[in-house]
C-alpha positions in Angstrom: -0.1 0.1 -0.1 1.5 3.4 -1.0 2.4 5.6 1.7 0.1 8.8 2.3 2.4 12.0 2.5 2.9 13.9 6.1 4.3 17.2 6.9 5.1 18.4 10.2 5.3 22.3 11.1 7.1 22.6 14.9 8.5 20.1 17.1 12.4 20.7 15.6 15.8 19.1 17.3 15.2 19.7 21.1 11.3 19.5 20.9 9.5 17.5 23.8 6.7 16.5 21.3 8.5 16.6 18.0 10.2 12.8 18.4 6.8 11.3 19.6 5.2 12.9 16.6 7.9 11.5 13.7 7.9 8.0 15.9 4.3 7.6 15.8 3.7 9.0 12.0 5.6 6.5 10.6 5.8 3.5 13.1 3.1 1.6 10.8 4.3 2.6 7.5 1.6 4.3 7.1 2.8 7.6 6.5 6.4 9.1 4.8 7.8 11.9 6.4 7.7 14.3 3.0 7.8 18.0 4.1 8.5 19.8 7.0 8.9 23.8 8.9 10.6 22.2 12.1 12.1 25.6 13.8 11.5 29.2 14.2 15.4 29.3 12.9 14.9 28.9 9.3 18.4 27.8 8.8 18.5 25.2 11.7 14.9 24.1 10.6 15.5 23.3 7.0 18.8 21.8 8.5 17.3 19.5 10.7 14.4 18.8 8.3 16.9 17.4 6.2 18.8 15.7 8.1 15.7 13.3 9.0 15.2 12.5 5.2 13.1 15.2 4.3 14.2 16.4 0.0 15.4 19.9 0.2 13.1 21.2 -1.9 10.4 20.2 0.4 12.3 21.7 3.9 11.0 25.1 4.5 11.9 27.8 6.7 9.0 28.7 8.2 4.8 27.4 7.9 4.5 30.2 5.5 6.9 29.1 3.1 5.5 25.4 3.5 2.2 26.4 2.6 2.8 28.1 -0.5 5.3 25.8 -1.7 2.9 22.8 -0.9 -0.3 23.6 -2.2 0.6 24.1 -5.8 2.0 20.4 -6.2 0.3 17.4 -7.8 1.9 14.7 -4.7 0.6 17.4 -2.0 0.4 16.3 1.9 -2.2 14.2 2.7 -1.8 15.5 6.5 0.2 18.3 8.3 0.9 18.1 11.7 1.3 21.7 14.0 3.6 21.3 16.9 4.3 25.0 17.4 3.6 27.0 20.4 0.1 27.5 21.5 -0.7 30.7 20.4 0.3 30.0 16.6 -1.7 26.9 16.2 -5.3 28.7 15.4 -3.5 30.7 12.4 -1.5 27.9 11.1 -4.3 25.4 11.2 -7.0 27.8 9.9 -4.6 28.4 6.9 -3.8 25.3 6.1 -7.6 23.8 6.2 -8.4 26.4 3.9 -5.7 25.7 1.7 -7.3 22.0 1.5 -4.9 20.2 3.8 -6.0 17.7 6.3 -4.9 19.0 9.8 -3.7 17.3 13.3 -3.0 19.9 15.7 -1.2 19.7 19.1 -3.6 20.6 21.9 -4.7 23.1 22.9 -6.2 23.5 19.2 -6.7 27.2 19.6 -6.3 30.0 22.4 -10.2 31.0 22.2 -13.4 29.7 22.1 -14.2 32.1 19.4 -10.9 30.8 17.5 -12.2 27.1 18.6 -15.7 28.0 16.4 -14.2 28.7 13.6 -11.6 25.9 13.3 -15.1 23.8 13.2 -16.9 26.0 10.7 -13.8 26.1 8.5 -13.5 22.2 9.1 -17.1 21.6 8.1 -17.2 23.7 5.1 -14.0 22.6 3.8 -14.9 18.7 4.4 -11.1 18.5 5.4 -10.1 16.5 8.3 -8.9 18.3 11.4 -8.0 16.3 14.3 -6.4 17.4 17.9 -3.9 15.1 19.5 -5.5 13.9 22.0 -3.1 10.8 22.5 -4.2 9.2 25.6 -7.5 8.4 24.4 -5.3 6.0 21.9 -3.8 3.8 24.6 -5.4 0.4 23.7 -7.1 0.0 27.3 -8.5 3.4 27.2 -10.2 2.1 24.3 -11.3 -1.0 26.2 -12.9 0.9 28.7 -15.2 3.0 26.2 -16.1 -0.4 24.6 -17.0 -1.5 28.1 -19.2 1.6 28.7 -20.6 1.6 25.6 -21.7 -1.8 25.5 -23.8 -1.4 29.4 -21.3 -3.5 31.0 -21.0 -1.0 33.7 -24.6 0.0 33.7 -25.4 3.6 33.6 -22.8 5.6 34.7 -23.0 7.9 37.8 -19.8 9.1 38.6 -16.5 9.9 37.1 -13.0 10.8 38.9 -9.9 11.6 36.9 -6.7 13.8 37.5 -3.6 14.9 35.7 -0.9 15.8 38.5 2.6 15.6 38.5 4.9 17.5 41.1 7.5 18.6 37.9 7.3 22.4 38.7 7.3 22.3 42.3 10.2 23.6 42.6 8.9 27.2 41.1 12.3 28.0 38.9 10.0 29.2 35.9 12.6 32.4 35.5 15.5 29.8 35.0 13.6 27.0 33.1 12.2 28.4 29.6 10.3 25.1 29.2 8.4 25.8 32.4 7.9 29.5 32.0 6.1 29.8 28.8 3.3 27.6 30.4 2.3 30.6 33.4 2.8 33.1 30.8 -0.7 34.3 29.5 0.9 35.7 26.3 2.1 32.5 25.4 -0.3 30.1 27.3 -3.6 32.1 27.2 -5.9 32.4 30.4 -5.1 29.3 32.3 -2.0 27.0 32.6 -2.0 23.8 34.2 -5.9 23.2 33.3 -5.6 24.2 29.7 -1.9 22.2 29.3 -3.0 18.9 31.5 -6.5 19.4 32.6 -8.0 19.0 29.5 -6.5 15.5 28.6 -8.2 14.2 31.5 -10.9 16.0 31.0 -11.2 14.6 27.6 -10.4 10.9 28.3 -14.0 11.4 30.8 -16.1 12.4 27.7 -14.6 10.2 25.3 -14.7 6.8 27.5 -18.6 7.8 28.5 -19.6 9.0 25.3 -21.0 12.5 27.4 -20.1 15.9 27.0 -19.2 18.3 29.9 -22.3 20.3 30.5 -21.3 22.6 33.8 -18.3 22.9 35.9 -17.5 24.8 39.5 -13.7 25.2 39.5 -11.6 26.5 42.5 -7.7 27.8 40.7 -4.7 28.1 42.7 -1.0 29.6 42.0 0.7 27.9 44.5 4.4 29.7 43.4 3.8 33.3 44.2 5.5 34.2 40.8 3.0 32.7 38.5 0.5 34.2 36.8 -1.6 31.3 36.0 -2.3 28.6 38.2 -0.7 25.5 38.9 -3.3 23.5 40.7 -6.7 22.9 39.6 -9.7 21.4 41.2 -13.1 21.0 38.8 -16.3 19.3 39.5 -18.5 19.1 36.6 -21.8 17.6 35.3 -22.7 16.4 31.7 -25.5 16.4 29.6 -26.3 13.0 30.6 -26.1 13.6 34.3 -22.5 12.0 35.0 -21.3 13.3 38.3 -17.2 14.6 37.6 -14.2 14.9 39.8 -11.0 16.3 38.0 -7.7 17.4 39.5 -4.7 18.4 38.1 -1.5 20.0 39.6 2.1 20.6 38.7 3.3 20.7 42.3 2.1 17.2 43.4 5.4 16.0 44.7 6.3 12.5 44.7 3.7 11.8 41.7 5.4 11.2 38.2 3.5 11.5 35.0 -0.1 11.7 37.1 -2.8 10.6 34.7 -5.6 8.4 35.7 -9.3 7.8 35.4 -11.8 5.7 37.2 -15.4 5.4 36.0 -18.5 4.3 38.1 -21.5 2.7 37.1 -24.5 0.8 38.7 -23.2 -2.3 37.8 -19.7 -1.8 38.1 -16.7 0.4 38.2 -13.5 0.5 36.3 -10.0 2.0 36.6 -7.0 2.9 34.2 -3.5 4.9 35.1 -1.2 5.8 32.3 2.0 5.0 34.3 0.1 1.4 34.3 -1.3 1.5 30.6 -1.4 -2.1 30.3 -4.2 -2.8 32.6 -7.6 -2.0 33.5 -8.8 -2.9 36.8 -12.6 -4.1 36.3 -15.2 -4.8 40.1 -18.2 -5.7 39.4 -21.1 -5.1 41.7 -21.1 -8.2 43.9 -18.0 -9.4 42.8 -13.9 -9.4 43.0 -11.8 -7.1 41.3 -10.7 -8.2 38.0 -7.6 -7.0 36.1 -8.1 -7.1 32.2 -4.7 -7.3 30.5 -4.0 -5.7 27.0 -3.3 -8.6 24.6 -6.1 -11.1 25.8 -8.5 -12.3 23.1 -11.4 -11.3 25.1 -10.8 -7.1 24.7 -12.8 -5.1 22.3 -12.3 -4.6 18.2 -10.8 -1.5 18.9 -8.4 -2.2 22.0 -7.2 -5.1 19.9 -6.6 -2.7 16.8 -4.7 -0.5 18.9 -2.4 -3.1 20.3 1.2 -4.4 18.6 3.2 -6.1 21.2 2.5 -9.1 22.6 0.4 -9.6 25.9 2.7 -8.7 29.2 4.7 -5.7 27.3 4.1 -2.7 27.4 2.9 -0.3 24.9 3.7 3.6 26.2 3.0 7.2 24.8 5.0 6.9 21.4 2.6 4.4 20.4 -0.5 6.1 21.4 0.7 8.8 19.2 1.1 6.4 16.6 -2.3 5.4 17.2 -3.9 8.6 16.5 -1.8 8.2 13.1 -3.4 4.9 12.4 -6.6 6.4 12.7 -6.1 9.4 10.5 -4.3 7.1 7.8 -7.7 4.5 8.1 -9.9 7.6 7.7 -7.8 9.1 4.9 -8.3 5.7 3.1 -12.1 5.8 3.3 -12.5 4.2 6.2 -13.8 5.3 10.2 -11.9 5.9 13.5 -12.5 7.5 16.8 -10.4 10.2 16.7 -10.3 13.4 18.7 -11.8 15.9 16.4 -12.1 20.1 16.2 -15.0 19.7 18.2 -13.1 17.7 20.9 -10.3 21.1 20.8 -13.4 23.3 21.0 -15.1 21.4 23.8 -11.9 21.5 25.7 -11.1 25.2 24.9 -14.9 25.9 26.5 -14.5 24.3 29.4 -11.2 25.7 30.0 -12.5 29.3 29.6 -15.8 28.2 31.9 -13.3 27.1 34.4 -11.4 30.1 34.5 -14.9 32.0 34.6 -15.9 30.0 37.6 -12.3 30.3 39.8 -12.8 34.1 39.4 -16.5 33.9 41.2 -15.0 31.6 43.7 -16.7 28.3 42.1 -19.6 29.6 41.3 -21.3 26.7 38.6 -20.9 28.0 34.8 -22.3 26.5 31.8 -19.0 24.7 29.7 -20.6 24.6 26.2 -19.4 26.2 23.6 -22.0 29.1 22.4 -22.7 27.3 19.1 -23.5 24.0 21.4 -25.3 25.8 23.8 
């Protein structure tokens, strides 16, 4: 099968997310790394792209040059990944969608709700795929949880408890660490720090697994390091459109926690639990029974969970392969199939929830509508 042509913007040498995308896109042989504008320094970006095997005429100095260079080609790109700083996502994604390209954008998709609604409308009008890299939804055992909920194995869902809390910013050395500093700078991160950075992953998992959307929420934000403008710790209570009770905690100062993403779903007939640091297992407790450990690789898993699994039972599959699974879904979609990928609507709903949480925290935890205006 001929490979799909893939291009990347951002994610240059030394990037945290760039290697995961390059590994993920090429892991299963679906995509060929064809074009790139990888660095804010044009010469460095061109040189690095060529070092990774991109042809010189498709190694670009910036995204505008890449857009002009690619849109007139007969062998144009099938997918463009946007892995640049948050405040550039909207302009780049919008420009490539309007030029007829399919886009996978890093989260958050936009900096404002209004921008998010515009991206959704453009994707609908152009018919282009616009995906958002909520890659935790592509872990095999997360897909298994989603299938269990959808099949009614847990009964009606009552409560979801999720968190994404780590301690890697506990030192408070923002001024001396550029990889930390931008996360608490409104000019670069937007209206929210930790909630927009990590909390939306946990919130998206809650919606993805339950098949329900956040309707209202109440939030408490804290900046425990005095120099930080934006929050480094947040607690959010939420209710879904279907009446599920939700609890979310997200933090960067939780010393002793490493990655710290986990989720529990409680229904009337059973409960399930998954943690990203133990990604091969789902713990399932049936009402009146004992805890059952469901392992990745078992024959009894859902078709979607099996499709997302690569290595044999008892061998771990981690973050790069979760990113790869997003590309597996997108490849299937671009070849005329179907997929459970995170869409522009997911990106919009996440940003609406972030703004709602900021609004609620400013009102001492008042309950507010968390839906985007276009869905109210």
